[in-house]
N, C-alpha and C positions, 0 to 999 in steps of 0.2 A: 515500480514501473520505470523509473528513470535512474534508479540507484542499484548498486550491486545487492544481490540477495546473499545474506550471510549464512553460512553453514556452521553450526556450533555443536560442540560436544558438552553435555552436562558434566560438571565436575564431580558430582556425587552419584553418577549413574554410568557404570562402565560401558554399557551398550546404548547410552542415551545420545545417539547421533541423529541430527535432523536440522531442519531450518529453524532460524530464530523465530520466536513467537510473533505472529502477525501483528498483534496489538501493540507490541513494543515500539513500533515505528510510528504510530498515529500521534499527530500533534493536537488534533481537535476531534471532538465527537462529530459524527456525520452531520447532525443538524446544525451545530455551531459553525462548522466549515461552510455549509450552504448559506447560512445567514451572513457570513463575512464577505460573500461575493458581490454584494450590492445589487445594482441594477443590470449588470452584464448578463447577457444570455448564456445558456449552456454552450451554445456553438462558439461564442467568443472566448469563453473560458477554456474550452477544449482546445481550440486552435492555438491559443497562447501557451498553454501548459504542455502540450504534446509536440511542440515544434521539434523536429528531429527524432521523434519516437514513433514507432509503428504501434499505436495503441488502438484497440478495438473493444467494443462491448458486445458480447455474445447475443444479448437481447435486442441489440440494435438501438438502444436508448442510452445516452450518456449519463453516467452517474458522477456528477462533479465531486462528490464526497470521496471518490476513489482516485482523484488526480494527484499529481506529485505534491502540490502545496498542502495537502491534508496530512502528509507524512514527514517525519524527521529524515534528514539525509543519513546515509550509511555511516558517516563519521560520528554523528550524534548517537546512533544506535550502538556502534562499537564502544563508545565511551560509557554508555549506560551498562552494557554487558560487562565491561571490565570493572566498573565501579561495584556492581552487584556481586561479582566473584562467583556466580552460579554456573558459568559456562566459559568455555574457551572457543574462540573463533578459529576454525581450522581451514576454511576455504571460503570462496565466494563465487557466485554465478553472475556473470555480466550479461544482462538481458539485451536481446536484439529487438524484442517486441513484447507486447503484453495483451492478453485477452482477458477482460474483466467480465463478470456476470451481468452487470447492469444495475439499475436502481431497484434494490429489493423492496423499497417502499412503494414504488409506482407500478412495477410489473412482476412482482413475485408470483410464480405459478399457483401457489396455495391461496392467493387472494382472488383468483378468477373463479367465477361460478360456472 
């Protein structure tokens, strides 16, 4: 959301070009990240973490487990990719904004009757 999106090529797949794996950047599980926020409201957390970012949630509900503090910064992901030796970073996308799905636990369409 606030960091560059790394585009990688798999070192063992000639045609393996794509974005780095989404889960590579997560610092904490969704539930652990939510527990770490203490007594602050979702609105307070969202305002603090998205300052200067055009961040929106498609569902209209903020999912704090998808905010920047839940993820490693791009430099940490770069280092992880380089240590593993499984891919090479060939480019990056600098985001201007972000639209997230929303809180899958609270408003997932398959949970509605």
